[in-house]
Backbone bond lengths (Angstrom), bond angles and torsions (degrees), N, CA, C in turn:
res aa  C-N    CA-C-N  psi(-1)  N-CA   C-N-CA  omega(-1)  CA-C   N-CA-C  phi
1 M - - - 1.469 - - 1.526 110.53 -
2 A 1.340 114.84 -39.78 1.459 119.18 -179.66 1.509 111.87 -63.11
3 S 1.361 116.59 -39.64 1.457 119.57 -179.66 1.507 111.43 -65.60
4 A 1.353 117.72 -36.89 1.460 121.20 178.12 1.513 110.52 -64.26
5 T 1.347 115.07 -40.64 1.465 119.25 178.94 1.528 110.46 -63.66
6 S 1.361 115.15 -41.53 1.470 119.71 178.47 1.510 111.64 -62.06
7 S 1.349 116.18 -40.36 1.455 120.68 -179.09 1.517 110.99 -63.18
8 V 1.342 115.61 -42.55 1.466 119.55 178.55 1.524 110.28 -63.55
9 A 1.338 115.45 -41.39 1.465 119.26 -179.14 1.512 111.71 -61.82
10 N 1.346 115.83 -37.59 1.456 119.22 -178.72 1.516 112.81 -66.63
11 K 1.338 116.76 -19.99 1.464 120.10 -178.68 1.512 112.57 -89.36
12 R 1.350 116.91 -5.67 1.454 119.40 178.21 1.525 109.63 -71.01
13 P 1.346 116.80 153.17 1.471 118.88 178.65 1.519 110.98 -58.57
14 R 1.326 116.37 139.37 1.460 119.97 178.78 1.520 109.94 -70.64
15 R 1.325 115.63 153.04 1.458 120.16 177.06 1.519 110.52 -66.15
16 P 1.326 118.29 144.17 1.460 120.15 -177.28 1.525 111.47 -65.25
17 Y 1.320 116.58 147.99 1.462 121.90 178.36 1.520 107.16 -101.20
18 A 1.345 116.39 81.48 1.458 122.22 -169.71 1.527 112.29 -74.26
19 S 1.329 117.84 -35.90 1.457 119.23 -174.02 1.524 110.92 -77.23
20 A 1.331 114.66 153.49 1.462 119.54 178.63 1.522 110.35 -62.94
21 G 1.335 116.49 -36.79 1.449 120.53 179.62 1.521 112.33 -63.29
22 M 1.319 116.29 -42.55 1.457 119.77 179.72 1.529 110.65 -69.37
23 A 1.329 117.43 -37.50 1.456 120.33 177.18 1.532 110.49 -62.77
24 E 1.333 115.93 -38.95 1.472 120.09 178.70 1.525 110.17 -65.72
25 R 1.322 116.69 -41.69 1.472 119.36 179.13 1.517 111.31 -65.87
26 R 1.326 116.36 -38.07 1.467 119.54 177.69 1.540 110.66 -61.74
27 A 1.339 116.12 -45.87 1.459 120.12 179.43 1.523 110.85 -61.67
28 R 1.326 116.49 -38.25 1.461 120.78 179.65 1.527 110.59 -66.21
29 I 1.324 116.34 -40.82 1.466 120.69 178.86 1.528 110.34 -63.20
30 V 1.335 116.52 -45.87 1.466 120.51 -178.56 1.525 110.74 -64.21
31 D 1.331 117.66 -43.68 1.468 120.99 179.12 1.525 110.78 -61.31
32 C 1.312 116.28 -42.46 1.452 121.26 -178.85 1.539 110.49 -67.92
33 A 1.325 116.58 -43.23 1.466 120.42 178.08 1.518 110.81 -62.43
34 H 1.313 116.00 -39.89 1.467 121.82 177.28 1.532 110.04 -57.02
35 A 1.332 116.27 -46.67 1.466 120.78 -179.77 1.523 111.97 -65.72
36 I 1.320 116.58 -41.80 1.474 120.03 179.94 1.527 110.93 -65.17
37 L 1.322 117.28 -43.75 1.468 120.62 178.81 1.528 110.28 -61.64
38 G 1.330 116.92 -40.96 1.453 119.64 178.44 1.514 112.36 -65.70
39 E 1.320 116.16 -32.30 1.470 120.69 -178.07 1.525 112.17 -75.83
40 G 1.339 116.17 -44.31 1.475 117.52 -172.23 1.510 115.47 -139.62
41 G 1.336 118.49 9.67 1.448 120.65 179.26 1.519 112.19 74.43
42 V 1.318 115.26 -170.82 1.472 121.05 -176.05 1.517 112.61 -59.53
43 P 1.352 120.24 -40.25 1.474 119.15 -179.44 1.526 113.72 -59.10
44 A 1.328 116.78 -28.80 1.473 120.45 -177.93 1.527 112.28 -75.59
45 L 1.313 117.60 -18.87 1.463 121.11 -175.67 1.519 110.08 -90.84
46 T 1.318 115.75 112.97 1.462 121.74 173.24 1.520 107.72 -127.06
47 I 1.325 115.89 155.59 1.467 119.71 178.45 1.523 110.10 -62.39
48 E 1.324 116.70 -37.95 1.471 119.82 -179.44 1.530 110.49 -62.77
49 R 1.336 116.95 -47.76 1.459 119.36 -179.27 1.532 110.85 -66.63
50 L 1.328 116.10 -42.13 1.468 119.79 -179.81 1.528 110.94 -62.26
51 S 1.323 116.01 -41.09 1.461 120.72 178.56 1.525 110.49 -61.09
52 R 1.324 115.93 -43.30 1.460 121.12 -177.85 1.543 111.58 -67.54
53 E 1.316 116.32 -47.97 1.462 119.90 -173.57 1.523 113.08 -78.12
54 A 1.348 116.95 -29.53 1.458 120.19 177.07 1.525 111.96 -87.07
55 E 1.342 115.27 -8.95 1.465 121.96 179.50 1.528 111.84 58.05
56 V 1.329 114.58 48.71 1.463 121.24 173.53 1.524 107.91 -133.15
57 A 1.320 115.75 156.22 1.455 120.12 -180.00 1.535 110.14 -72.39
58 P 1.341 118.43 144.90 1.467 119.96 176.23 1.522 112.87 -52.63
59 R 1.350 116.96 -37.17 1.469 118.67 -178.38 1.535 111.29 -62.54
60 T 1.344 116.74 -30.25 1.468 120.16 177.21 1.520 110.80 -67.04
61 I 1.339 115.93 -41.29 1.464 120.27 177.92 1.517 109.90 -62.85
62 Y 1.330 117.02 -45.47 1.459 120.50 179.83 1.525 110.86 -64.17
63 R 1.330 116.46 -38.52 1.467 119.71 -179.61 1.528 111.16 -63.45
64 L 1.338 115.44 -42.28 1.464 119.61 -175.04 1.528 113.44 -81.77
65 F 1.332 117.05 -34.06 1.474 119.52 -170.58 1.530 114.49 -122.52
66 G 1.318 117.77 -12.47 1.460 119.65 178.15 1.507 113.19 88.58
67 D 1.340 116.98 -53.65 1.456 121.55 -178.63 1.533 108.59 -165.33
68 K 1.325 115.63 -173.19 1.473 120.76 -178.57 1.523 111.34 -61.34
69 E 1.324 117.56 -40.78 1.463 120.45 179.17 1.525 111.12 -63.74
70 G 1.323 116.19 -34.22 1.458 119.90 175.64 1.512 112.25 -64.43
71 V 1.335 116.33 -36.82 1.476 120.72 176.38 1.524 110.15 -65.62
72 I 1.333 116.29 -44.86 1.462 120.53 179.63 1.531 110.23 -59.16
73 F 1.327 116.42 -46.15 1.455 120.34 178.01 1.531 110.61 -61.65
74 G 1.331 116.65 -37.16 1.459 120.31 178.94 1.511 112.51 -59.93
75 T 1.345 117.48 -41.18 1.467 119.77 179.10 1.532 110.42 -66.08
76 V 1.328 116.31 -41.12 1.475 120.14 -179.19 1.532 110.12 -67.50
77 A 1.327 116.39 -47.61 1.466 120.57 -176.61 1.524 111.07 -62.81
78 D 1.334 117.51 -42.92 1.456 120.20 -179.89 1.524 111.21 -64.98
79 R 1.340 116.39 -42.93 1.474 119.18 -179.44 1.519 110.92 -65.18
80 L 1.327 117.31 -43.83 1.468 119.65 -179.24 1.523 111.27 -69.15
81 R 1.319 117.05 -30.28 1.464 120.14 175.01 1.527 109.65 -62.97
82 E 1.322 117.01 -41.00 1.474 121.05 176.84 1.524 110.80 -63.23
83 V 1.327 116.42 -43.05 1.467 120.62 -179.28 1.525 110.21 -63.09
84 R 1.345 116.67 -48.38 1.467 119.65 -179.67 1.523 111.55 -62.53
85 A 1.337 117.05 -37.58 1.463 120.25 179.12 1.526 110.54 -65.47
86 H 1.324 117.01 -41.92 1.471 120.52 177.93 1.523 110.73 -60.39
87 I 1.336 115.87 -45.67 1.457 120.21 -179.54 1.533 110.26 -66.17
88 G 1.334 116.57 -41.97 1.459 120.81 -178.71 1.517 112.93 -63.47
89 R 1.334 116.76 -35.28 1.467 119.93 -179.67 1.526 112.08 -64.83
90 R 1.330 116.79 -26.18 1.463 119.78 -179.94 1.527 111.09 -71.75
91 A 1.341 117.59 -31.61 1.464 123.48 175.23 1.527 112.07 48.96
92 L 1.325 116.20 46.40 1.459 120.67 -176.91 1.522 111.59 -92.56
93 D 1.321 116.30 152.85 1.453 120.00 169.33 1.520 107.85 -71.58
94 Y 1.327 116.10 140.60 1.457 119.43 -173.79 1.526 111.83 -89.42
95 T 1.321 114.43 74.90 1.457 120.60 167.93 1.521 107.79 -77.40
96 I 1.318 117.83 171.02 1.461 120.00 178.40 1.532 110.17 -65.80
97 E 1.319 117.69 -30.17 1.463 120.47 176.64 1.528 110.54 -65.82
98 T 1.333 116.88 -39.04 1.468 120.71 175.85 1.511 110.13 -61.84
99 V 1.322 117.12 -43.71 1.458 121.68 177.98 1.521 110.84 -57.96
100 F 1.321 117.09 -47.82 1.465 120.89 179.71 1.524 111.21 -60.60
101 D 1.337 116.90 -44.42 1.465 120.75 179.63 1.531 110.64 -60.44
102 E 1.327 116.33 -41.38 1.463 119.85 -178.09 1.528 110.79 -68.74
103 L 1.327 117.11 -40.70 1.460 120.27 177.46 1.531 110.50 -63.06
104 D 1.329 116.94 -41.47 1.462 120.19 177.82 1.524 110.87 -61.99
105 W 1.328 116.18 -41.15 1.463 120.37 179.10 1.530 111.03 -64.62
106 M 1.336 117.47 -37.84 1.463 120.73 178.23 1.520 110.31 -59.81
107 V 1.331 117.30 -42.62 1.467 120.06 179.38 1.529 110.25 -65.64
108 S 1.329 116.86 -38.73 1.462 120.33 177.16 1.535 110.81 -61.15
109 E 1.326 116.54 -39.71 1.467 120.96 177.18 1.520 111.16 -66.21
110 M 1.326 118.00 -38.46 1.465 120.62 176.10 1.519 110.38 -63.03
111 D 1.323 116.94 -42.27 1.461 120.82 177.95 1.526 111.08 -62.07
112 R 1.319 115.97 -38.43 1.476 120.67 -176.82 1.527 111.66 -66.09
113 D 1.326 116.57 -33.14 1.475 121.44 -176.67 1.534 107.76 -131.23
114 A 1.323 115.92 57.22 1.469 121.40 -166.13 1.525 113.95 -63.69
115 K 1.329 117.01 -41.12 1.470 119.10 -176.41 1.531 111.41 -64.20
116 Y 1.323 115.55 -47.00 1.464 119.08 178.70 1.525 110.37 -66.72
117 A 1.327 117.44 -40.04 1.463 121.17 -179.81 1.524 110.89 -58.26
118 R 1.336 116.92 -42.04 1.466 120.07 179.87 1.526 110.87 -63.82
119 V 1.325 116.72 -38.33 1.469 120.30 179.67 1.525 110.67 -63.39
120 V 1.326 117.44 -49.57 1.464 119.20 -174.47 1.533 111.93 -74.82
121 I 1.324 117.97 -29.30 1.469 119.02 172.78 1.524 109.08 -61.25
122 G 1.341 116.08 -37.45 1.464 120.13 177.63 1.525 112.63 -61.59
123 F 1.350 117.37 -29.20 1.467 119.40 178.13 1.520 111.28 -57.59
124 F 1.341 116.39 -36.52 1.465 121.15 -175.52 1.512 111.10 -63.17
125 F 1.342 117.55 -26.13 1.464 121.17 -175.37 1.526 112.55 -111.56
126 S 1.322 116.89 1.02 1.455 121.59 -177.25 1.529 111.32 -74.25
127 L 1.320 115.77 152.90 1.465 120.88 173.63 1.531 111.52 -81.11
128 E 1.346 116.14 -9.95 1.464 118.97 174.85 1.525 109.58 -68.55
129 P 1.327 117.91 133.46 1.475 120.51 -175.40 1.527 112.89 -79.78
130 R 1.328 116.52 75.05 1.468 120.91 177.82 1.528 108.72 -97.80
131 T 1.316 116.29 63.73 1.456 121.82 -172.52 1.522 112.55 -59.64
132 A 1.334 116.79 -45.22 1.470 119.72 -177.22 1.521 110.70 -66.11
133 A 1.340 117.19 -42.12 1.468 120.09 179.85 1.514 110.71 -65.06
134 I 1.329 117.08 -40.31 1.471 120.87 179.45 1.523 110.51 -64.63
135 R 1.335 116.37 -39.71 1.460 120.17 177.76 1.525 110.29 -62.02
136 E 1.331 117.36 -42.86 1.465 120.78 176.80 1.517 110.97 -61.82
137 L 1.325 116.65 -46.06 1.464 120.25 -178.37 1.529 111.72 -59.84
138 G 1.323 116.43 -39.09 1.462 120.36 -178.20 1.512 114.54 -79.76
139 S 1.332 117.47 -9.40 1.472 120.33 -172.03 1.517 112.85 -64.05
140 V 1.328 117.70 -38.02 1.467 120.35 -176.33 1.524 110.18 -68.92
141 A 1.338 116.98 -46.16 1.465 120.40 178.80 1.530 110.81 -63.00
142 Y 1.324 116.07 -40.83 1.471 120.24 179.10 1.522 110.67 -63.36
143 N 1.334 116.57 -48.56 1.462 120.37 -178.52 1.533 111.28 -62.13
144 R 1.325 115.64 -38.87 1.462 119.59 179.36 1.527 111.04 -60.64
145 F 1.316 115.99 -45.93 1.470 119.77 -178.58 1.529 110.93 -66.15
146 R 1.323 116.31 -42.54 1.470 119.43 179.61 1.530 110.54 -66.85
147 N 1.320 117.44 -40.42 1.476 120.77 179.73 1.518 111.37 -63.70
148 W 1.332 116.74 -32.87 1.458 120.14 175.08 1.531 110.81 -76.96
149 M 1.332 117.15 -41.72 1.452 121.17 -171.72 1.534 113.11 -73.81
150 D 1.326 118.02 -38.37 1.467 120.27 -173.70 1.529 112.85 -56.83
151 P 1.350 119.63 -45.87 1.478 118.74 175.89 1.527 112.34 -64.48
152 M 1.329 116.91 -31.65 1.460 120.05 177.35 1.529 110.87 -65.49
153 I 1.323 116.43 -36.80 1.468 120.61 176.94 1.523 109.82 -64.54
154 V 1.326 116.13 -46.83 1.465 121.17 179.88 1.529 111.03 -59.55
155 A 1.321 116.10 -37.88 1.466 120.83 -178.87 1.526 112.97 -78.36
156 G 1.340 116.75 -5.01 1.465 120.33 177.87 1.517 114.67 80.33
157 H 1.348 117.04 20.51 1.455 120.65 -177.56 1.525 113.81 -93.36
158 V 1.344 117.81 -1.98 1.462 121.22 -172.56 1.529 110.04 -111.19
159 R 1.328 114.95 137.30 1.469 120.66 177.51 1.521 110.21 -62.19
160 N 1.341 115.94 147.59 1.463 120.13 -178.85 1.515 112.82 -107.18
161 D 1.351 117.48 12.92 1.456 120.34 -178.06 1.531 111.98 -111.89
162 L 1.324 116.90 16.66 1.463 121.11 -178.21 1.527 110.36 -120.50
163 D 1.322 115.43 153.15 1.465 121.09 175.87 1.532 107.53 -83.42
164 L 1.317 116.38 94.23 1.457 121.27 -173.10 1.525 112.52 -68.00
165 E 1.309 117.96 -31.70 1.472 120.33 177.63 1.522 110.33 -67.07
166 R 1.301 117.21 -42.86 1.465 120.77 177.45 1.530 110.20 -61.32
167 I 1.321 116.22 -42.84 1.460 120.48 -179.02 1.529 110.29 -65.42
168 A 1.337 117.47 -38.02 1.469 120.53 177.31 1.525 110.70 -61.61
169 Q 1.326 116.93 -42.71 1.464 120.29 179.28 1.527 111.37 -66.24
170 E 1.331 116.48 -37.06 1.463 120.13 178.29 1.530 111.29 -68.27
171 L 1.326 115.93 -34.49 1.480 119.79 175.43 1.519 110.46 -60.99
172 V 1.331 117.32 -41.56 1.458 121.09 179.15 1.534 110.09 -60.39
173 A 1.334 116.46 -47.08 1.472 120.07 -178.97 1.523 110.66 -62.76
174 A 1.320 117.28 -41.32 1.468 120.71 -179.68 1.527 110.64 -67.15
175 E 1.332 117.35 -37.37 1.464 120.02 178.22 1.521 110.70 -62.65
176 F 1.321 116.48 -40.68 1.464 119.05 179.22 1.518 112.11 -70.73
177 A 1.317 117.98 -25.76 1.458 119.67 173.11 1.528 110.37 -63.60
178 V 1.329 117.00 -37.44 1.467 120.46 175.90 1.516 110.30 -67.50
179 Y 1.351 117.53 -44.28 1.459 120.22 177.43 1.527 110.50 -58.29
180 H 1.341 116.32 -38.34 1.459 120.24 -179.28 1.521 110.93 -63.71
181 R 1.327 117.08 -38.17 1.466 120.54 177.04 1.524 110.18 -60.30
182 W 1.336 116.53 -40.19 1.464 120.58 175.33 1.533 110.15 -65.16
183 A 1.324 116.99 -43.99 1.458 121.43 -175.11 1.527 112.32 -62.11
184 I 1.323 117.92 -34.43 1.461 121.07 -178.50 1.528 112.30 -93.64
185 G 1.334 116.37 2.50 1.454 120.31 176.69 1.514 115.02 82.40
186 A 1.342 117.40 14.28 1.462 120.28 178.65 1.521 111.81 -72.40
187 V 1.337 116.68 -26.87 1.465 121.34 176.29 1.521 108.39 -136.69
188 D 1.329 114.95 152.36 1.466 118.48 174.48 1.531 109.29 -86.26
189 S 1.321 116.26 178.31 1.461 120.27 -174.51 1.526 112.49 -63.80
190 A 1.336 116.92 -39.91 1.468 119.99 -179.11 1.524 110.80 -63.32
191 T 1.336 116.38 -43.41 1.469 119.74 178.59 1.519 111.41 -68.57
192 C 1.337 116.05 -36.04 1.467 120.66 177.66 1.517 110.40 -58.65
193 R 1.317 117.14 -42.78 1.462 120.76 179.20 1.537 110.99 -60.17
194 I 1.318 116.36 -45.68 1.469 119.75 -178.41 1.527 110.13 -66.49
195 E 1.331 117.41 -41.34 1.462 120.56 178.62 1.530 111.64 -63.15
196 L 1.329 116.46 -37.34 1.471 120.02 176.78 1.526 110.76 -64.79
197 H 1.328 117.01 -42.63 1.469 120.52 175.49 1.526 109.76 -58.39
198 A 1.332 116.73 -48.60 1.456 121.12 -177.54 1.522 111.59 -62.54
199 N 1.319 116.16 -40.06 1.463 119.93 179.71 1.520 110.95 -62.33
200 F 1.329 116.49 -44.04 1.472 120.01 179.33 1.534 110.01 -64.50
201 L 1.323 116.47 -43.94 1.469 120.32 -178.18 1.522 111.70 -63.67
202 K 1.323 118.20 -38.08 1.474 120.63 178.19 1.526 110.53 -60.86
203 T 1.326 116.63 -45.23 1.461 120.22 179.95 1.517 110.58 -67.84
204 A 1.335 117.12 -41.72 1.463 120.81 179.12 1.525 111.02 -60.14
205 A 1.347 116.36 -46.10 1.466 120.16 -178.69 1.521 111.28 -62.26
206 L 1.334 116.21 -30.92 1.469 120.27 -179.56 1.523 111.92 -62.43
207 I 1.326 117.46 -36.33 1.468 119.71 -172.61 1.526 113.53 -100.34
208 L 1.332 117.31 -9.43 1.467 119.92 -174.62 1.536 112.42 -88.46
209 N 1.315 114.60 156.03 1.464 121.72 170.83 1.521 109.91 -97.03
210 D 1.332 116.67 156.54 1.466 120.27 171.23 1.537 108.86 -69.63
211 P 1.324 119.57 150.87 1.474 127.57 7.14 1.528 114.68 -85.97
212 V 1.345 117.94 -9.52 1.462 119.69 -177.90 1.525 110.27 -63.59
213 R 1.317 117.07 -37.76 1.465 121.11 179.30 1.520 110.44 -56.12
214 A 1.325 117.23 -43.62 1.469 120.70 -178.83 1.528 110.61 -61.20
215 D 1.319 117.64 -37.27 1.462 120.69 178.35 1.533 110.95 -63.52
216 Y 1.322 116.05 -40.79 1.464 120.00 -179.38 1.519 111.42 -70.66
217 L 1.326 116.97 -35.72 1.463 119.64 176.36 1.535 110.86 -66.18
218 A 1.307 117.01 -34.50 1.466 120.32 176.19 1.525 110.49 -65.16
219 L 1.334 117.12 -40.93 1.457 120.54 175.97 1.525 110.92 -64.39
220 L 1.339 116.82 -38.70 1.463 120.78 178.24 1.526 110.33 -63.45
221 A 1.316 117.22 -43.64 1.467 120.77 178.16 1.519 110.96 -60.19
222 E 1.322 116.04 -38.29 1.476 120.17 178.30 1.522 110.25 -63.31
223 R 1.346 118.01 -43.08 1.471 120.74 178.48 1.519 110.59 -64.56
224 H 1.325 117.43 -38.74 1.464 119.74 178.24 1.523 111.47 -64.52
225 R 1.316 116.79 -35.28 1.464 119.26 176.35 1.532 110.59 -65.34
226 L 1.333 115.82 -38.26 1.456 119.61 177.92 1.529 111.55 -65.32
227 L 1.318 116.14 -36.75 1.460 120.27 179.99 1.525 111.60 -73.62
228 G 1.347 116.32 -26.44 1.460 120.15 -179.83 1.520 110.92 81.84
229 M 1.317 116.11 170.79 1.456 121.02 179.94 1.521 109.80 -69.24
230 S 1.314 116.71 128.16 1.455 119.92 179.26 1.526 110.36 -70.29
231 A 1.319 115.72 157.05 1.476 119.76 -179.71 1.517 110.83 -59.04
232 I 1.317 117.47 -43.55 1.459 119.58 -179.43 1.531 110.86 -70.09
233 G 1.347 116.41 -34.59 1.459 118.96 179.51 1.510 111.66 -66.00
234 A 1.318 116.57 -35.41 1.460 120.63 -178.91 1.514 112.37 -70.52
235 R 1.355 116.89 -26.36 1.450 119.53 -175.15 1.523 113.12 -113.50
236 A 1.338 116.38 6.19 1.464 119.45 -173.97 1.525 111.30 -56.81
237 S 1.326 114.49 134.63 1.468 119.99 -178.19 1.512 110.47 -90.20
238 G 1.328 116.41 142.67 1.460 121.40 173.46 1.507 112.14 -91.28
239 N 1.318 116.79 6.83 1.458 121.79 -177.73 1.520 109.61 -100.01
240 R 1.332 116.37 118.20 1.466 119.65 -175.67 1.525 111.65 -63.84
241 A 1.312 117.39 -38.65 1.456 120.10 -179.26 1.526 110.90 -61.77
242 E 1.333 116.41 -39.13 1.455 119.96 177.49 1.529 111.26 -67.16
243 R 1.331 116.05 -39.45 1.473 118.87 178.57 1.522 110.04 -65.16
244 D 1.335 117.10 -44.00 1.467 120.07 -179.72 1.518 111.77 -63.31
245 A 1.323 116.37 -28.79 1.455 120.89 179.55 1.527 111.40 -82.31
246 G 1.328 117.08 -5.51 1.463 120.85 178.93 1.506 113.70 86.15
247 L 1.316 117.73 12.45 1.455 119.91 179.57 1.527 110.07 -77.37
248 H 1.313 116.25 152.94 1.477 122.21 177.63 1.529 111.81 62.92
249 F 1.325 115.59 29.57 1.469 118.16 176.62 1.518 108.00 -137.16
250 D 1.311 116.82 120.73 1.455 119.69 -178.87 1.524 112.89 -112.02
251 G 1.331 116.10 10.04 1.452 119.86 172.70 1.499 116.00 79.95
252 R 1.327 117.49 13.41 1.464 118.32 178.34 1.526 109.23 -152.07
253 A 1.331 114.76 151.94 1.469 119.49 177.98 1.500 109.43 -81.48
């Protein structure tokens, strides 16, 4: 019973860090945790190590973050807050060109902090229930799609017979599947950018009406030409028996 009570207590909002000194210690803890996660992933991050390397008492970490998972969420939330602030300062209209530029910038940011990026991309696919961190991670992709889609709705270019919220959430999941391909080395950064463009265009074309839809499909075809014929596409069998037997399929595009 005591452990259940402790678990509930850990989920309560942390007390505010009003003083400048406490804010500085919090920033130091997050920066240090960020570095440790990038170096060795979640197993490398312990309260004892974080306390030692950030030069703060364990009780300070517990006061500010509750537990190790709270620290992990803190690194994700702070980083995504920086990303959203950077995007917000640009205050651009969300044309498809703006979307492409933002996706390209996201890949550049992953390259800049690749070790940490690989760790947090893994959170999206982990069986560990990091719901809050996953919500933060998906926020930028979700906002981007909504910022592009809302003017399209106003202009009358979007179908009214689809669940647009469901489609937005599916776009987020598909975008992270592309990030995961980058994280495991299945694609390089240049290919990742093109795949992200193609992923967005596929979802956009799904919800748009003609003639705008035709324009987006043309852009999608252009991205597919840049990607080239996939290995499976080049060898795909037209024989159902062979497909059912698993022939001509190597499990990757």
